[in-house]
N, C-alpha and C positions, 0 to 999 in steps of 0.2 A: 959393846954392840950386841952381845948375846942377850943382855937384859932388855934392850930395846926390841929385839926380835921376839922375845918372849912376851912382852907387853902387847905388841901388835897381834901376835898369834892368839892370845887370850881374848883380846877385844873383838877380833874377827869371829872367834868361836861363839862369843856371847851375842853379838849383834849383826854379824855378817857385814860389818863395815869394812869396805875395801881399803887396803894399804899397799903401797909399793915403795920399797927401799931402793933408791937410785943413786948413782954417782953423778958427778958434775957434767958428764957427757950425756946423761940421760939414759944410760944403760940400767935396766932393772936387775938388781942383784938378788932380790927376794920379793915375793908378792903374796898377798893373802886376799883372794884365793890364788892358788898356784897358777891357774890358767892365764892370769894377767901377764905373767913374766914372759911368756913366749907369744903373746897376742898383740901387745901394744908396740907400735913402731917406736924405736928409740928416738928418732928425730922429733916425735911429738912430745915425749916426756922432756926432751932437751929444751923445747920451747917453753915448757912450764917452768923449768929451772932458770932459764934465761930471763924470763919475766920476773922471777923472784929476785934475781941479782940486779936487774935494771931498776926495780922498785926500791933498791937499797935496803933490803931486808936482811936480818941475821937471826941467830939462834933464839934471841929473846923478842924478836919482832917478826912473827910469822905472817903468812899471806893467805887470804881466801879469795879466789877468783870466781866470778860468775860467768858461766859460758852460755852461749846461745842455746835456746830450747829449755832453759830453766834448770841448769845443773851447777853445783858448787864443787870446786876442787880446792883443797887446802894444801899448803906446803910448809913444812917445819924443817929447819936446818938442824941436823944432829951434831955434826962437827964439820971441819973443813973438808969439803969434797963429798959429803954424804947428806942426802935429804930424804924426808919421808913425804910422800904424796898421799893425801887422804881423799878418797872418792873414786869415781863420780858418786855424788848423792844429790837428791832433789827434795824439795818440800812437798811434792806431790807425785803420784804414780804416773809414769809414762807408759804408753803402749810399746810393745816390742818393735813395731814398725818405726816408731819415732826414735827409739834407741839405736836401731840399726842404721837409720839415716844419719844420725849424729856421728856414729863411729865409722862411717864408710871410709874416711881418709885417715883414720887414726889406728885402726886395727887391721891386721893382715886379713885379706879376703877369706882365706881358708879357716880362719879362727873366729870369724864374726859370730857364728851360731853359738859356739861354746862361751865366748865372751859375754854375749847377751844373756845366756842362761844364768851365768854367775852374777852379772851386774843387776839383773832384775830382782835379786834377793836382797840388795842393799836396803837399809832402813830409810824411811822418810825422815828428812832433817830440814828444819827451818834454818834461816841464817843465825838467829840467836843460839840454837842448838849446836850449829857448826862452830860458832865462836867458842862456846863452852867446851866442846870437844878438843879443839885446837889448843885452847888455853890449858886444859888438863894435860895434854900430851907434853907441852913445853914444861909444865911443872914436874911431870914424871921423869922427863929426860934430864932436866937441869937442876931440879930442886928449888926453882924460883917461881913464885906465883906472879904472873904478869897481869897488868891492868888490861881491860878490854880494849881501850883505845890504842894499845900497842899492836893489836891485830888488824892489819890493813885489809879492807874490803876493796877489791878491784873489779869493777864491772867492765869486762873486756868487750861486751857487746855494744856498750855505749860509745866506744871509740871509733866506730866505723859505720857508715850507712849500709843499708841492705843492698846487696849486689843484684845485678840483673839475673845472675844464675839462681839466687835464692828466690827472687820474685817469679822467675820462670818455673821453678820447681813447684811453688805453691799454685801457680796457674794450671800446671799440668795436673796436680792432684784435684783441683776444683773441677777441671773438665772430665777427669776420670769418674768423679762422683756425681757429675751432672748437677752440681749445686751452685746457685748464684746467690748474691746478696739480695736482701729485700729490695723490691722495686721502689723507685722514687715515687711512683704514683700512690703507693700505700701511705708513705709519709705525708705526701701532700694532702691526701684525703683526711687523715686524722688531725693534722694541724689545722686544716680549714674548719673542721667540726668544732675544735676547741676554740678557735678564734671567734666563731659565731655563737659559742655557748650552746651548741645543739647536741644534746646528749643522745638523741635518736640517731643522728648522722654518725656520731662517734662510735656508738655500739655497732652500727652496721659496718663501719670501717674496720673495727677491731676483730670482728668475727669472720670477716671475708678472708679469702685465701690471699696471702701476701706474695706468693710466687717466689719464695727464696728464704734465706736465713740471715741472721744478723752477723754472720761471720764468726771467726775465732779470735777473740781478743786476748784469750789466755788458755793455756793448756791445762790449767787447774779448773775443774768443773765449778767449784764454788766461786772462784774469782770471775769466771766467765759469766755466771749468773749475776754477780754483783756489778760487773762492768756493763752488762746489758741493761740492767735496771737504771744505773746512773745515766747512761746514754739516753734512755727513754724518758726519764724524768726531766732531763735537760731540754729535750725537744718539746715536751709537754709544757713545761713552765715558760719557755720562750714564746710558744704559741699563745699561752694564756696572757702574757704581757701584751702581745700584739692585739689581743682581743679586749684589752682594757683593764685587766686585773692589775692593781697597783704593784709596782716592781718589788717593793719590800714584802708585800703579802706573798707574792709568788716565790721569792727567795726563801722566806721563812717556811712556807709550806713544803718546798722542795727539800729543805734541810730536815724537816720532821719526818718526811717519808724515807729519806736516806737513813736516818737513825733507826726507823722501824725495820728497814731492809737489812740492816747490819745484824739483826737478831735472828734472821731466817737461815734455813739450810736446805730445805727441799724445794725442788723446782715448782711443785704445785703451789707452795706458799708464795714464791716469787710471782707466779702467774696471777694469783688472786690479788696480791698487793698492787701489781702493775695496773690491772683493770680498775680496781677501786681508786687508785691514785689518779688515773686519767679521767674517770668520771667525776671525781671530786673537783679537780681543776676546772673541768667543763662546766659544772653546776655553779661554781663560784664566779666564773666568767659571766654566765647568764645572770647571776644575781647582781653583779656590779657593772654590767655592760652599759657603756655610755651610748647615747644616740650618735648616729653617724655624723651629725652636723657639728659635734664638739671638736674644736680645732686643736692641733698639736700644742699650742701654748697653754690653752686651758687644761688639757690633759696633764701637761707638765706641772701646772700649778696644783692640780688635784693630788698628784702623786707627792709633791713637796709637802702639802698640808698633811697628808696621811702619815708621812715619815716623821715630820717635825711637830706633831700635835702637842707633845709635852714640852716643847721649847718655846721661848719667847721670840716671836717674829711679827713683823707688821706687813702691811700691803706693799710698802716700799721694798722690803726684802724679797717678797714674792715676785714683784715686778722685775727686779734685777735678775732673779733666778731665771725668769722666762724671757729675758732680753727685750722687755717692753717697758714703756713708761707707765707710771701708776695709773694715769687716766685711761690709757688704751686697754690695759689689762682689766681694770674695773668694769669698763663698758662692755668689753667682750665677754667677760665672765658672767655678768648679769644677763646679757642677752642670750647666751648659750645655756646657762644653768638655771635661769629663772629666779636667781637669788643673788644678793650681793656677797662679796668675799667675806666681810666681817661676820655677816649673819650665817654664812655657810660654816665658817670655822667654829662659831659658837654652837651651831647645831651638832657638829661632829664631836666637840668636846662633851656636850651634854649626853650624846648617845653613848660615848665611852663611860661617862660617869654612871649612867644607868646600868651598864653592864657590870661595872666594878661594885656598885651598891648591891646588886642582885647576886653576884657570883663570887665575891671575895669578902674577907673580913676586914678589909682596910677601913680605918677610921675615916670619918667624913673630912676632918682637917687634912688628912694625908691625901685623900682623893683630890681635894681642892689644890693642894700643893703640887701633886703630880701633873695636873692639868694646867699648871702655871697661872692660876688665878691670883690676883693681888691680895685677896683676903677671903676668908671663909664666908663672910657675910655677902660679898659680891657674888661668889659662887652660888650660894643659896638663892639669892635674888634671881640670877640668870636661870638656874634650874627650875624654880617655881614659875618663871615667866613662860618657859617652853613646855613644862610637864604638868603644870597646874597644881603642884604639891611640893612640899619641901623634900630634900634628900632623905631626911630621917623617916618621914612618913612613907615615902616611896619604898624604902628598904623594908620597913615593918610590914607594909601591905603585901609586897611581893613574896616575902618569906613566910607569910601566914597562909598562903595558898598551898 
């Protein structure tokens, strides 16, 4: 036991990582920092140990629990009747007020100030880092290196709904700070601008006062920025789909912007990307916006063609997808789009072929194959019919400019 206490003392001295040596009743026998020993209520540490036992853990199968407000607590069994509690630790820095609220029922009232002083010094630790630390302690105590899967992660917060007390506390804080969520009218305005493809209306909506905030989806500032962006791009992309942007185009564009967002860190960078993303979607809606008289079945057919352009399909397949007979879809498509289905598909394929010839190094036979033409000669004939020159000549002419 002296060796274990020496390990904990040295690790605390190096990193300020809190440790508490407790018995099976939850009584703290020794703690690092020392203030923890006389600050934490024994019934609270007893709950932690009880959870360890209920989860059927032992000396070679430790436990990490995730507590509300984003804290980790690790438990390692030392021997029969003795346990080491690691933490509280968190992957991000909390305010003193948040820590005090969390500890209100755990720490004796006259000790909260001193407890928070010590707890605020704890290092930031992610879950993988916490796993590594717990695994190292088990190896130091037992001499056995355990696999990561033997360390159970237990999300306590996921086992219960948020209580009325918790919701009331948040509402009280919101009223004290006189802060409301973003008004629905703001969301309605920018969604309508995107649906119409009106960048002027979108810019006006985005720079106007929203009369609120997006709320707090995470206590981690970086995650808060990421969650806010993801929520915003979701609203924008759905509005763009409603405005006529093909579904797959909207989904792909949303994915690309989320990938760019993942590389950012500063709030100003997120703000610039959000504005640029919304304007990009709006302009693409304007460029692909269909006339209001285009019916839902024809819109559905257009989206299917866009998604399956590289696949073999016929008018019968398209009609079945739109829940119409071949004749009804063909007549409606020609009336609303001013072009027959087969000719429209051919035009879309040739438009993509032009892009591939100009912007990629794909060989002409490969382009023909990607677009599902029966032969290169047929592809060349169709290309020349619509573009008035062969694919090879088109590529050479465009690249010479």
